[in-house]
C-alpha positions as CSV (number, residue, x, y, z in Angstrom):
1,M,112.1,51.8,147.7
2,T,109.6,54.1,146.1
3,T,109.6,54.1,142.3
4,I,108.8,57.4,140.6
5,P,106.6,56.7,137.5
6,S,107.8,58.0,134.2
7,P,105.7,60.8,132.8
8,A,103.2,60.0,130.1
9,R,104.6,60.2,126.6
10,T,102.3,63.2,125.8
11,E,104.1,65.3,128.5
12,E,107.6,64.4,127.5
13,M,109.8,66.7,125.5
14,P,109.5,66.2,121.7
15,G,112.1,63.9,120.3
16,A,114.0,66.5,118.2
17,T,115.3,69.3,120.5
18,L,117.8,72.1,120.5
19,A,120.5,72.3,123.0
20,A,119.5,74.3,126.1
21,L,122.5,76.6,126.0
22,P,122.6,80.3,126.4
23,F,123.7,82.5,123.5
24,D,127.3,83.7,123.6
25,A,127.9,87.2,125.0
26,P,127.8,89.1,121.6
27,D,124.6,87.4,120.5
28,R,122.9,88.1,123.9
29,A,124.0,91.8,123.6
30,A,122.5,92.0,120.2
31,V,119.2,90.7,121.3
32,Y,119.0,93.1,124.2
33,R,120.2,96.0,122.1
34,A,117.4,95.4,119.6
35,I,114.8,95.3,122.4
36,H,116.1,98.5,124.1
37,E,116.7,100.5,120.8
38,R,113.4,99.5,119.1
39,R,111.2,102.6,118.6
40,D,107.7,103.2,117.4
41,M,108.7,105.3,114.4
42,R,106.7,108.0,112.8
43,H,109.4,109.8,110.7
44,F,110.6,108.0,107.6
45,S,113.0,109.0,104.8
46,G,111.4,107.2,101.9
47,G,113.7,104.9,100.0
48,T,113.1,101.2,99.6
49,V,113.3,97.9,101.5
50,A,115.1,95.2,99.5
51,E,112.9,92.2,98.7
52,D,115.2,89.7,100.4
53,V,115.2,91.9,103.6
54,L,111.4,92.2,103.6
55,L,111.2,88.4,103.3
56,R,113.5,88.0,106.2
57,L,111.4,90.3,108.3
58,L,108.2,88.5,107.4
59,R,109.7,85.2,108.2
60,A,110.7,86.5,111.6
61,A,107.1,87.6,112.1
62,H,105.8,84.2,111.0
63,H,108.0,82.5,113.5
64,A,106.2,84.2,116.4
65,P,104.6,82.1,119.1
66,S,100.8,81.7,119.0
67,V,98.3,80.2,121.4
68,G,97.3,76.8,120.2
69,F,99.7,77.3,117.3
70,M,96.8,79.1,115.6
71,Q,99.0,81.6,113.7
72,P,96.4,84.3,113.5
73,W,98.3,86.7,111.2
74,R,97.9,87.7,107.6
75,F,99.9,90.5,105.9
76,V,98.6,92.8,103.2
77,R,101.3,94.7,101.5
78,V,100.1,98.0,100.3
79,R,102.1,99.6,97.5
80,E,99.7,101.6,95.4
81,R,99.8,105.3,96.2
82,A,96.0,105.6,95.8
83,M,95.4,102.9,98.4
84,R,97.9,104.5,100.8
85,E,96.1,107.8,100.5
86,R,92.8,106.1,101.4
87,I,94.4,104.5,104.5
88,H,96.0,107.8,105.4
89,A,92.5,109.4,105.2
90,L,91.1,106.7,107.5
91,V,93.9,107.4,110.1
92,E,93.3,111.1,109.9
93,A,89.6,110.7,110.5
94,E,90.2,108.7,113.6
95,R,92.9,111.1,114.7
96,Q,90.3,113.8,114.8
97,C,87.9,111.6,116.8
98,T,90.7,110.6,119.2
99,A,91.6,114.2,119.8
100,Q,88.1,115.1,120.7
101,A,87.8,112.2,123.0
102,L,91.0,113.3,124.9
103,G,89.3,116.5,126.1
104,E,91.7,118.9,127.6
105,R,94.7,117.2,125.8
106,E,93.2,117.6,122.4
107,S,95.5,120.4,121.2
108,E,98.5,118.6,122.6
109,F,97.6,115.4,120.9
110,M,97.0,117.2,117.5
111,R,100.7,118.4,117.6
112,L,101.9,114.8,117.6
113,K,102.9,112.9,114.4
114,V,100.9,109.7,114.5
115,Q,101.6,108.0,111.2
116,G,104.0,107.6,108.4
117,V,101.7,105.9,105.8
118,R,102.6,108.4,103.1
119,D,106.4,108.4,103.8
120,A,107.4,104.9,104.7
121,A,109.0,102.6,102.1
122,E,106.6,99.8,102.9
123,V,103.1,99.7,104.4
124,L,101.9,96.3,105.7
125,V,98.4,95.7,107.2
126,L,98.4,92.9,109.7
127,A,94.9,91.3,109.8
128,M,93.5,88.3,111.7
129,P,91.7,85.9,109.5
130,P,88.1,84.6,109.8
131,G,87.4,81.4,111.6
132,R,89.4,82.2,114.7
133,E,86.5,81.0,116.9
134,Q,87.4,77.4,115.8
135,H,90.6,77.6,117.8
136,V,89.7,76.7,121.3
137,F,93.1,75.5,122.6
138,G,94.2,78.3,125.0
139,R,91.2,80.5,124.1
140,R,88.2,79.0,125.8
141,T,88.4,81.5,128.7
142,L,90.7,84.0,127.0
143,P,89.4,84.5,123.4
144,E,91.5,87.6,123.1
145,M,94.6,85.5,122.8
146,D,94.3,85.8,119.0
147,V,95.1,89.4,119.4
148,A,98.0,88.6,121.8
149,S,99.4,86.1,119.4
150,A,99.2,88.5,116.5
151,A,101.0,91.1,118.6
152,C,103.8,88.7,119.1
153,A,104.3,88.5,115.3
154,I,104.4,92.3,115.2
155,Q,107.0,92.4,117.9
156,N,109.1,89.9,116.1
157,L,108.9,92.0,112.9
158,W,109.7,95.2,114.9
159,L,112.9,93.7,116.5
160,A,114.1,92.2,113.2
161,A,113.5,95.6,111.5
162,R,115.6,97.3,114.1
163,A,118.4,94.7,113.6
164,E,118.3,95.5,109.9
165,G,118.6,99.2,110.6
166,L,115.0,99.9,109.5
167,G,112.3,101.8,111.4
168,M,108.8,100.6,112.0
169,G,105.7,102.2,113.4
170,W,102.4,100.6,114.5
171,V,99.4,102.7,113.6
172,S,96.2,101.7,115.4
173,L,94.2,104.9,114.7
174,F,91.6,103.6,112.2
175,D,88.1,102.2,112.0
176,P,88.7,98.5,111.6
177,V,85.4,98.0,109.8
178,A,86.2,100.7,107.3
179,L,89.8,99.4,106.8
180,A,88.5,95.8,106.3
181,A,86.1,97.0,103.6
182,L,88.8,99.1,101.9
183,L,91.1,96.0,101.6
184,G,88.3,93.6,100.6
185,M,88.8,91.5,103.7
186,P,86.3,88.6,104.2
187,E,83.6,88.7,106.9
188,G,85.0,87.7,110.3
189,S,88.5,89.0,109.6
190,R,89.9,91.9,111.6
191,P,92.7,94.4,110.8
192,L,94.8,94.9,113.8
193,A,97.7,97.2,112.7
194,V,98.9,99.4,109.9
195,L,102.6,98.9,110.0
196,C,104.9,101.6,108.4
197,L,108.3,100.2,107.6
198,G,111.5,101.6,106.0
199,P,114.6,103.7,106.3
200,V,114.5,106.5,108.8
201,P,116.8,109.5,109.2
202,A,117.6,108.4,112.8
203,F,116.0,106.5,115.6
204,Y,114.5,108.4,118.5
205,A,116.9,108.5,121.5
206,E,113.9,107.5,123.6
207,P,110.3,106.7,122.8
208,M,108.7,109.5,120.9
209,L,105.8,110.0,123.3
210,Q,108.3,110.3,126.1
211,Q,110.4,112.8,124.1
212,E,107.2,114.8,123.5
213,K,106.3,114.7,127.2
214,W,103.1,112.8,126.5
215,A,103.9,110.0,129.0
216,Q,106.9,108.6,130.8
217,R,108.0,105.0,131.2
218,A,106.9,103.6,134.5
219,A,109.5,102.2,137.0
220,L,109.7,98.5,136.7
221,G,109.4,98.2,140.5
222,D,105.9,99.7,140.3
223,M,104.9,96.8,138.0
224,L,106.2,94.0,140.2
225,F,104.1,92.3,142.9
226,D,105.0,89.4,145.2
227,E,102.6,86.5,145.5
228,V,99.4,88.5,145.3
229,W,98.2,91.7,143.6
230,G,99.5,94.9,145.3
231,Q,102.1,93.3,147.5
232,P,105.5,94.9,146.8
233,V,108.3,92.5,146.2
234,S,110.0,93.6,149.5
235,G,107.0,95.0,151.3
236,E,104.2,93.8,153.6
237,A,101.1,92.0,152.5
238,P,98.2,94.2,151.5
239,A,95.0,94.2,153.4
240,T,93.3,91.6,151.1
241,D,91.3,88.5,151.9
242,R,93.5,85.5,151.3
243,S,91.3,83.0,153.1
244,G,90.0,81.3,150.0
245,A,86.6,82.9,150.2
246,H,86.9,83.6,146.4
247,A,88.2,80.2,145.5
248,P,87.4,79.3,141.9
249,K,84.4,77.0,141.1
250,D,84.7,73.7,139.3
251,P,86.6,74.9,136.2
252,C,84.6,72.8,133.7
């Protein structure tokens, strides 16, 4: 009789675990509703965000997954009007540069509302701290996983905000070096997002850029491949070399 060896202790599930049970139907529905009704908001109605609510949202962000458990997020809360005006000016400067880079779509882009820094109840700048190069676990070949991990924190915050009835917008139109200097960030840090958060008059029925005919959501079927790149889930194999000619070298 063949004996199957037990896995090494380091590969076993941690001692304290949660039951592997699905949420009940109402809880599942709430999760999917937040996902599908989340919007990148640009129109805010002022007001305030209660301190306990803001803390809940930040805790949700802080419970995001991160590669190697590096937790590459720091939040700078910007409340002073003068600082907001400076951030607004940085965004406007980049808006002009982006418009010029878009060529024939310049005028179309300039009609879009791209930020709510002046109007939102709260402005948070998510920045990645210095010393990220010390985190090798999961990043040796993909160093950009610090950005991916920070984006997970933003998504957690976004979904939690929607569940609280608050809108949030991710503004990425800014010079990161200029914003880092403005906020007195240390060398090696990197601002990733200006997050506008607060009450909104209404949530867009669909993504704003889709409403404005800037772009349309792609069909999920166009994003799914079977086994190899380009092979439709129910289609024939593409004309690609699968002989192993491009097999990876010794990984280390």
